[in-house]
Structures are given as structure tokens and as C-alpha cells.
N, C-alpha and C positions, 0 to 999 in steps of 0.2 A: 783510261790511262793515256791513250793517244791524244785525246783532247787536252789533257794536262801538259803533255810535252809540247804540243803546238802552242798553247798559251805561254809556256815558258820561253820558247823561241821568240815569240812576238814581243813579250815583255823585255827580254834581253836585248833584242834589236832596237826597240824604241828607247830603252835606257841608254844604250850606246850612242844612238843618234842625238839624244838630248845633250849628253856630255860632249859629243863632238861639236855641236853648234854652240854650246856654252863656252867652249874653249877656243872660239873662233880665231883670235889672234895669237893665242898662246901655243897653239898646236905645233907650229913650226919651230918654236923655241924649245918646247918640252919633249917633242916626239920626232922621230925620223921614220920615213917610210922607205920600204925596199923598192928598188926599181923593178919594173916588169921584166920578166925573163920567160924562157920557154916553160919553166915549171910554174912560175907565178904570173899569170896573165890577168891584168886588170884593165878595164876600160876607163874612160874619162870619169864616169860616175863613181866607179869603185875607187879610183885614186882620190877623188874629192871627198868621199865619205870615210875613207880609211883613216883611222886614228894613228896607227903606226906603233912603234915600240919606244919605250921611254929612254931618253938620253941624259936626264938629270934627275935630281931627287924629287923635284916637283912633279915630273912625269911619272916617276915611280909611285909616289904617294897617290896621285890621281888614278893610276892603274889599280893599286891595291884597294882604294875606296870603291872604284867601279866594280871590281870583282866581288867585294863584300856586299854591295848593293844587289848585284845580280844573284848571288847565293841567297841573300835574304828574300828576294822576290820568289825564287824557286822554292825555298822552304815554305813560305806562306802559301804558295799555290798548292803544293802537295799536302799541306796540313789542313787547309781550309776547304778545298774543293773535293 
């Protein structure tokens, strides 16, 4: 069970990274990132990899598709393994 959860985390992380790099120039147009604060501390790498939250309908559609893909991956992992 623990290995399935770890595989799910790795797949979700890799999927998010692929989407982040696929949206290279669109990220700043479609998403906004929160500034670092005492509660939300992010380093340079975290700021670079962070997708952010959607600010327009294209960002919202991208977020919904990303969530659907991750849910599909998790479903496949738990049913096939």
C-alpha cells in the first residue's frame, strides 16, 4: 500500500513538472503565484517550479485537465498494481 502511495506522488509530481515546462511562456499569462511570506516560504527552485493559481479561463481549463490526469493516474495505479 505504501509503495502505491509513493508511486502516486512521483507520478503526480512528474505530471505537474511536464505541464509546467510545456506551458513555459503561458504560465505568467494564465497563472499567478503567491509571494513568499512567513507562512509560505519558497526558495528559488520552488518559485521557478511553482505553477500558481489560475487567473483566466485558459488557466482554469489547464488546472482541471491536470487534476483529471492525476486522478486518472492514481486510479490506474490503485487498480492495476
